DOMI-444110 format. One record per residue (C-alpha): residue in three letters; z, x, y. Coordinates in Angstrom, 1 decimal. Example, Ala and Ser with C-alpha at 12.3 -4.5 7.8 and 13.67 -1.06 7.14 Angstrom:
<res=Ala, w=7.8, u=12.3, v=-4.5>
<res=Ser, w=7.1, u=13.7, v=-1.1>
***
This chain:
<res=Unk, w=5.1, u=17.6, v=-32.8>
<res=Unk, w=2.6, u=15.1, v=-34.1>
<res=Unk, w=-1.0, u=15.5, v=-33.0>
<res=Unk, w=-2.8, u=12.7, v=-31.2>
<res=Unk, w=-4.9, u=12.1, v=-34.3>
<res=Unk, w=-1.8, u=11.8, v=-36.5>
<res=Unk, w=-0.3, u=9.3, v=-34.0>
<res=Unk, w=-3.4, u=7.2, v=-34.1>
<res=Unk, w=-3.4, u=7.3, v=-37.9>
<res=Unk, w=0.3, u=6.4, v=-38.1>
<res=Unk, w=0.0, u=3.6, v=-35.6>
<res=Unk, w=-3.0, u=2.1, v=-37.5>
<res=Unk, w=-1.3, u=2.5, v=-40.9>
<res=Unk, w=1.9, u=1.0, v=-39.5>
<res=Unk, w=0.1, u=-2.1, v=-38.3>
<res=Unk, w=-1.8, u=-2.4, v=-41.6>
<res=Unk, w=1.5, u=-2.2, v=-43.5>
<res=Unk, w=2.9, u=-5.2, v=-41.7>
<res=Unk, w=-0.1, u=-7.4, v=-42.7>
<res=Unk, w=0.4, u=-9.8, v=-45.5>
<res=Unk, w=-3.3, u=-9.6, v=-46.5>
<res=Unk, w=-4.6, u=-6.3, v=-45.1>
<res=Unk, w=-7.8, u=-6.2, v=-47.1>
<res=Unk, w=-8.6, u=-9.8, v=-46.3>
<res=Unk, w=-7.9, u=-9.2, v=-42.6>
<res=Unk, w=-10.2, u=-6.2, v=-42.6>
<res=Unk, w=-13.0, u=-7.9, v=-44.4>
<res=Unk, w=-12.7, u=-11.0, v=-42.1>
<res=Unk, w=-12.7, u=-8.8, v=-39.0>
<res=Unk, w=-15.7, u=-6.9, v=-40.3>
<res=Unk, w=-17.6, u=-10.0, v=-41.2>
<res=Unk, w=-16.9, u=-11.9, v=-38.0>
<res=Unk, w=-17.7, u=-8.9, v=-35.8>
<res=Unk, w=-21.1, u=-8.2, v=-37.4>
<res=Unk, w=-22.1, u=-11.9, v=-37.7>
<res=Unk, w=-21.3, u=-12.3, v=-34.0>
<res=Unk, w=-23.4, u=-9.2, v=-33.2>
<res=Unk, w=-26.4, u=-10.4, v=-35.3>
<res=Unk, w=-26.0, u=-14.0, v=-34.0>
<res=Unk, w=-25.9, u=-12.9, v=-30.4>
<res=Unk, w=-29.0, u=-10.8, v=-30.8>
<res=Unk, w=-30.9, u=-13.7, v=-32.4>
<res=Unk, w=-29.6, u=-16.2, v=-29.9>
<res=Unk, w=-30.5, u=-14.1, v=-26.9>
<res=Unk, w=-34.0, u=-13.2, v=-28.2>
<res=Unk, w=-34.8, u=-16.8, v=-28.8>
<res=Unk, w=-33.3, u=-18.0, v=-25.5>
<res=Unk, w=-34.9, u=-15.2, v=-23.5>
<res=Unk, w=-31.5, u=-14.8, v=-21.8>
<res=Unk, w=-28.5, u=-12.5, v=-22.2>
<res=Unk, w=-24.7, u=-12.8, v=-22.2>
<res=Unk, w=-23.1, u=-15.9, v=-20.8>
<res=Unk, w=-26.4, u=-17.4, v=-19.7>
<res=Unk, w=-27.5, u=-17.8, v=-23.3>
<res=Unk, w=-24.2, u=-19.5, v=-24.2>
<res=Unk, w=-24.3, u=-21.7, v=-21.2>
<res=Unk, w=-27.8, u=-22.9, v=-22.3>
<res=Unk, w=-26.3, u=-24.1, v=-25.6>
<res=Unk, w=-23.3, u=-25.7, v=-23.9>
<res=Unk, w=-25.5, u=-27.7, v=-21.5>
<res=Unk, w=-27.8, u=-28.7, v=-24.3>
<res=Unk, w=-25.1, u=-30.0, v=-26.7>
<res=Unk, w=-22.4, u=-31.7, v=-24.5>
<res=Unk, w=-22.6, u=-30.8, v=-20.9>
<res=Unk, w=-25.6, u=-32.8, v=-19.8>
<res=Unk, w=-25.2, u=-33.8, v=-16.1>
<res=Unk, w=-22.0, u=-31.9, v=-15.9>
<res=Unk, w=-20.8, u=-30.6, v=-12.6>
<res=Unk, w=-20.6, u=-26.8, v=-11.9>
<res=Unk, w=-16.8, u=-26.9, v=-12.1>
<res=Unk, w=-16.9, u=-28.4, v=-15.6>
<res=Unk, w=-19.3, u=-25.7, v=-16.7>
<res=Unk, w=-16.9, u=-23.0, v=-15.3>
<res=Unk, w=-14.0, u=-24.6, v=-17.3>
<res=Unk, w=-16.0, u=-24.7, v=-20.5>
<res=Unk, w=-17.4, u=-21.2, v=-20.2>
<res=Unk, w=-14.1, u=-19.7, v=-19.1>
<res=Unk, w=-15.6, u=-18.2, v=-15.9>
<res=Unk, w=-14.8, u=-18.6, v=-12.2>
<res=Unk, w=-16.6, u=-21.3, v=-10.2>
<res=Unk, w=-18.7, u=-18.6, v=-8.5>
<res=Unk, w=-19.5, u=-17.2, v=-11.9>
<res=Unk, w=-20.7, u=-20.7, v=-13.0>
<res=Unk, w=-22.8, u=-21.0, v=-9.9>
<res=Unk, w=-24.5, u=-17.7, v=-10.7>
<res=Unk, w=-25.2, u=-18.9, v=-14.3>
<res=Unk, w=-26.8, u=-22.0, v=-13.0>
<res=Unk, w=-28.8, u=-20.1, v=-10.5>
<res=Unk, w=-30.1, u=-17.8, v=-13.2>
<res=Unk, w=-31.0, u=-20.8, v=-15.4>
<res=Unk, w=-32.8, u=-22.5, v=-12.5>
<res=Unk, w=-34.7, u=-19.3, v=-11.7>
<res=Unk, w=-36.0, u=-19.3, v=-15.4>
<res=Unk, w=-37.0, u=-23.0, v=-15.1>
<res=Unk, w=-34.4, u=-24.0, v=-17.7>
<res=Unk, w=-31.9, u=-26.0, v=-15.6>
<res=Unk, w=-31.9, u=-28.0, v=-12.4>
<res=Unk, w=-29.2, u=-29.2, v=-9.9>
<res=Unk, w=-28.9, u=-32.6, v=-8.4>
<res=Unk, w=-26.4, u=-34.6, v=-6.5>
<res=Unk, w=-24.0, u=-36.6, v=-8.7>
<res=Unk, w=-22.5, u=-40.0, v=-8.3>
<res=Unk, w=-19.9, u=-38.3, v=-6.3>
<res=Unk, w=-22.1, u=-36.6, v=-3.8>
<res=Unk, w=-19.4, u=-33.9, v=-3.2>
<res=Unk, w=-20.2, u=-32.6, v=-6.6>
<res=Unk, w=-23.5, u=-31.0, v=-7.8>
<res=Unk, w=-24.5, u=-31.8, v=-11.4>
<res=Unk, w=-26.5, u=-29.6, v=-13.7>
<res=Unk, w=-28.8, u=-30.5, v=-16.5>
<res=Unk, w=-31.4, u=-28.7, v=-18.6>
<res=Unk, w=-35.1, u=-29.2, v=-17.9>
<res=Unk, w=-37.4, u=-30.1, v=-20.8>
<res=Unk, w=-38.2, u=-26.4, v=-21.2>
<res=Unk, w=-34.5, u=-25.7, v=-21.2>
<res=Unk, w=-33.8, u=-28.1, v=-24.0>
<res=Unk, w=-36.6, u=-26.7, v=-26.1>
<res=Unk, w=-35.4, u=-23.1, v=-25.5>
<res=Unk, w=-31.8, u=-24.2, v=-26.3>
<res=Unk, w=-32.9, u=-25.8, v=-29.6>
<res=Unk, w=-34.8, u=-22.6, v=-30.6>
<res=Unk, w=-31.9, u=-20.4, v=-29.7>
<res=Unk, w=-29.4, u=-22.5, v=-31.7>
<res=Unk, w=-31.8, u=-22.5, v=-34.7>
<res=Unk, w=-32.1, u=-18.7, v=-34.5>
<res=Unk, w=-28.3, u=-18.2, v=-34.3>
<res=Unk, w=-27.7, u=-20.6, v=-37.1>
<res=Unk, w=-30.2, u=-18.9, v=-39.3>
<res=Unk, w=-28.1, u=-15.7, v=-39.2>
<res=Unk, w=-25.1, u=-17.6, v=-40.6>
<res=Unk, w=-27.2, u=-19.4, v=-43.2>
<res=Unk, w=-28.4, u=-16.0, v=-44.6>
<res=Unk, w=-24.8, u=-14.9, v=-44.8>
<res=Unk, w=-23.8, u=-17.9, v=-46.9>
<res=Unk, w=-27.0, u=-18.4, v=-48.9>
<res=Unk, w=-25.6, u=-16.7, v=-52.0>
<res=Unk, w=-22.6, u=-19.0, v=-52.4>
<res=Unk, w=-22.4, u=-21.7, v=-55.1>
<res=Unk, w=-21.7, u=-25.3, v=-54.1>
<res=Unk, w=-18.1, u=-24.9, v=-55.2>
<res=Unk, w=-17.7, u=-21.6, v=-53.3>
<res=Unk, w=-19.2, u=-23.1, v=-50.2>
<res=Unk, w=-16.9, u=-26.1, v=-50.4>
<res=Unk, w=-13.8, u=-23.9, v=-50.9>
<res=Unk, w=-14.8, u=-21.6, v=-48.0>
<res=Unk, w=-15.4, u=-24.7, v=-45.7>
<res=Unk, w=-11.9, u=-26.0, v=-46.4>
<res=Unk, w=-10.4, u=-22.6, v=-45.7>
<res=Unk, w=-12.3, u=-22.3, v=-42.5>
<res=Unk, w=-11.2, u=-25.7, v=-41.4>
<res=Unk, w=-7.6, u=-24.5, v=-41.7>
<res=Unk, w=-8.2, u=-21.3, v=-39.8>
<res=Unk, w=-10.0, u=-23.1, v=-37.0>
<res=Unk, w=-7.2, u=-25.6, v=-36.7>
<res=Unk, w=-4.6, u=-22.9, v=-36.5>
<res=Unk, w=-6.5, u=-20.9, v=-33.9>
<res=Unk, w=-7.2, u=-24.0, v=-31.8>
<res=Unk, w=-3.5, u=-24.9, v=-31.8>
<res=Unk, w=-2.6, u=-21.3, v=-30.8>
<res=Unk, w=-5.1, u=-21.4, v=-28.0>
<res=Unk, w=-3.8, u=-24.7, v=-26.6>
<res=Unk, w=-0.2, u=-23.3, v=-26.7>
<res=Unk, w=-1.5, u=-20.3, v=-24.8>
<res=Unk, w=-3.0, u=-22.5, v=-22.1>
<res=Unk, w=0.3, u=-24.3, v=-21.8>
<res=Unk, w=1.8, u=-20.9, v=-21.1>
<res=Unk, w=-0.8, u=-20.2, v=-18.4>
<res=Unk, w=-3.5, u=-18.4, v=-20.3>
<res=Unk, w=-7.2, u=-19.2, v=-19.6>
<res=Unk, w=-10.3, u=-18.9, v=-21.6>
<res=Unk, w=-13.5, u=-20.6, v=-22.8>
<res=Unk, w=-13.6, u=-23.7, v=-24.8>
<res=Unk, w=-13.6, u=-23.3, v=-28.6>
<res=Unk, w=-16.6, u=-25.6, v=-29.2>
<res=Unk, w=-18.8, u=-24.5, v=-26.3>
<res=Unk, w=-21.7, u=-23.6, v=-28.5>
<res=Unk, w=-21.1, u=-25.8, v=-31.5>
<res=Unk, w=-23.5, u=-28.2, v=-33.2>
<res=Unk, w=-21.4, u=-31.4, v=-33.1>
<res=Unk, w=-23.5, u=-33.3, v=-35.6>
<res=Unk, w=-23.2, u=-30.4, v=-38.2>
<res=Unk, w=-19.5, u=-30.2, v=-37.6>
<res=Unk, w=-19.0, u=-33.9, v=-38.2>
<res=Unk, w=-17.5, u=-34.5, v=-34.7>
<res=Unk, w=-18.9, u=-38.0, v=-34.4>
<res=Unk, w=-17.2, u=-39.0, v=-37.6>
<res=Unk, w=-13.9, u=-37.4, v=-36.5>
<res=Unk, w=-14.2, u=-34.4, v=-38.9>
<res=Unk, w=-14.3, u=-31.6, v=-36.4>
<res=Unk, w=-11.1, u=-29.5, v=-37.1>
<res=Unk, w=-11.0, u=-28.3, v=-33.5>
<res=Unk, w=-11.2, u=-31.8, v=-32.0>
<res=Unk, w=-8.7, u=-33.3, v=-34.4>
<res=Unk, w=-6.3, u=-30.5, v=-33.8>
<res=Unk, w=-6.6, u=-30.6, v=-30.1>
<res=Unk, w=-6.1, u=-34.4, v=-30.1>
<res=Unk, w=-3.0, u=-34.0, v=-32.2>
<res=Unk, w=-1.4, u=-31.1, v=-30.2>
<res=Unk, w=-2.2, u=-32.5, v=-26.8>
<res=Unk, w=-0.8, u=-35.8, v=-27.8>
<res=Unk, w=2.5, u=-34.3, v=-28.8>
***
């Protein structure tokens, strides 16, 4: 009889054997996990917030100004009550405020001046982590990596949209993005371009 340890090893090795690029997959998983960890720490320290509250701060700063609570819930992939708790937390910190919208049945949320400053500092801290990771690349290497990442983002966004059509839920891909850096205004954002193509099919 196989021991539990052997079963785990066999299961892991069996999964690895089916991968077309096992070393690439492992390197990418390691890099994304640790970049996410380091970026989260930098983001939360600069924001003075933790978890979803720090992410909501960036979402509200970039593209959710004057959005209603339901919209925030959709973008963040949380329940309506969860979004209400996020807004309450941000309000308590003096970073956001609620007000009646054009449709008075809906409550809109926007950042205060302090919230906008905190969001900008948090984004800069998070982005600095990524810049340090890519600082050693040549221009040619950076351009090559950018092109590959565009393909990966496009593929994952398409898969996420198909998942939603099948009833899956989750947060928006671009919820903490810097739209200007991504080229969204010029139509260069791979997530936006892919979503428009897939949804229009």
